[in-house]
N, C-alpha and C positions, 0 to 999 in steps of 0.2 A: 504494500500500500504506500502511496506517495501523497505528499501535500505540497502544492506549489505556492511559492511566495516570490515576490519581486522586490527590488529596491532600486533607487536611482542614485548613481554615484558619479564622481569625476575620477577616472583612473589616472594615477600619477606615473604608472608604468604601462607601456604599450601591451595590448593583449588582443589577439585576433578573435573575431566573432566566433562563437561556438566553443572556444577552448574551455575545458572544465578544470576546476580547481577546488580545493577544500580549504586551504590556508590563504587568507586574503593577501594580495599584493597591496602596496601603498595606494590608498584612495581616500577621497573626501566624500563622506555620505551627504547627499542632498536630502533625501528622505529615506527613513528606514522601511522595514518590511510592510508589504500590503499584499493581499490576495488578488488574483485576477482571473476572471472567468470569461473575458472577451479580449483576446490578444489584439485584434484589429482596432477595437475602440481605444485600447491603451496606446497603441502605436499612433493613432490619430491625435490623441491628447498630448503625447510627448512631442510629436512633430510640431503641433501648434505652439507649444511652449518654446521650443528651439527657434521657431520663426520669429518670435517676439524679442529675442535677445541677441546682442552683438558679442563677438569675442572680446575678452578682457583679460587683464592680468591682476594677480594678487601676489602677496609676498609671504614667504615662510616667516612665521612669528616665533614666539617664545616656546620653550619646551616646559611642560608642566607634568606633575603627577596627579592623576585623578583617581577616584574610586574611594568607597568607604571601607569595604571589607577587602576586596581584591584590588590592589593598587596596580595601575598601569600608566605608562608614559605616553603622552601625546605631544604633537607639535601643532600649536594653534596657527591659524591662517589670518594674516592681517588683511582686512577687507575695508580699507579706508573709504572707498567710494560706495560701499554697500552693494556692489554689483552681484556678488555671490549670494548675499542675503536676499536680494530681489529675485534671483534665479530660484533660490530655495523656496521662497514664499509662492512664486508663480507655480512651480512644480507641485508643491503641497496643496495649494488651493485648487488647482486644476484637477488633480487626482481626486480630491474629496468631492468636488462639484460633479465630476463624471462618474461617481459611484465606487471609486477605489478607496476604501477606508484604510488609512495609514495607521499602523500600530505604533506603540511607544511614542506618544505625542508629548511626553514631558519636556523634551528639549527642542521643540519645534517652534516656529513663529518667532516671537520676540526673544525666546530663550535659546535660539539656535546659535551654537558656537562652532564655526567651521574649524575642522582639525583633521589630522590623520594619526592613527595609532602608531607608536614606535615600538612599544613593548607590552605584551600581555602574555597569557599562557601559551599562545601559539605563535605569536609574531615576534620577530627580532629585527625591526626595521632600523634604517639609518636616518638620522635627522638631516634636514637640509640646512645649508648655511643661512643664518638669520638674514632676512631681507632678500633672499634669493627669489627671483621672479618665477612665478608659475603661470603659464599661459592656459587660460580656460577657453578652449575653442570647441568643446563638445562635452556632452554628458552621456552616460551609458546606462542602459537598463541591464540589470543583473537578474537572472532567474535562478532560484534555488529550489532544489528538490530535497525535501527531508525524507529520508528513507525510514519508514517505520520499522521497528525491529532492531536494526543496527544503529539507528540514530545518526547515521552519517548525513552530512549536509553537503550535497554536491551543487556547486554553483557554476554558472557559465554566463559569458557575456552574450546577451540576446541581441543587442544592437546599440549603435552609437547614434547620437542626435547632434548634428553639426550646428553650431551657432553661426549667425550671419557675419559677413566681413564688415 
């Protein structure tokens, strides 16, 4: 038995469409998990969002330790012009409006803090140099299949959505 879930991210390392993985490469989450029962409608929603945004740059920010029980290291993203925040809000609101209910809403909207994980139970990422520019020219849809029984979570890049020039 499988359960499908999706999320929208900015991949910081190149990945071909369809490639499967279990351990996350460096990425910035735009919105966390949500179920999808209509792939075509989801594609239309995300294409419309991408068409409303131009490519932009953000900077690598400070490294911090987060978490109450299990500590993990993250590197925050400096988004002075709030373009990443605007993209986040547009994706989040568009998904919700079109019937894709996003889970884990505690850190969305005004509480959204763009970052990528450096160290947790499974990841051992390397931080970027402070103020290093990160070009945001697309966002990606990740599909995850949670295999019941084994509990394995198989993820794959379902598609990229290019921002305008």
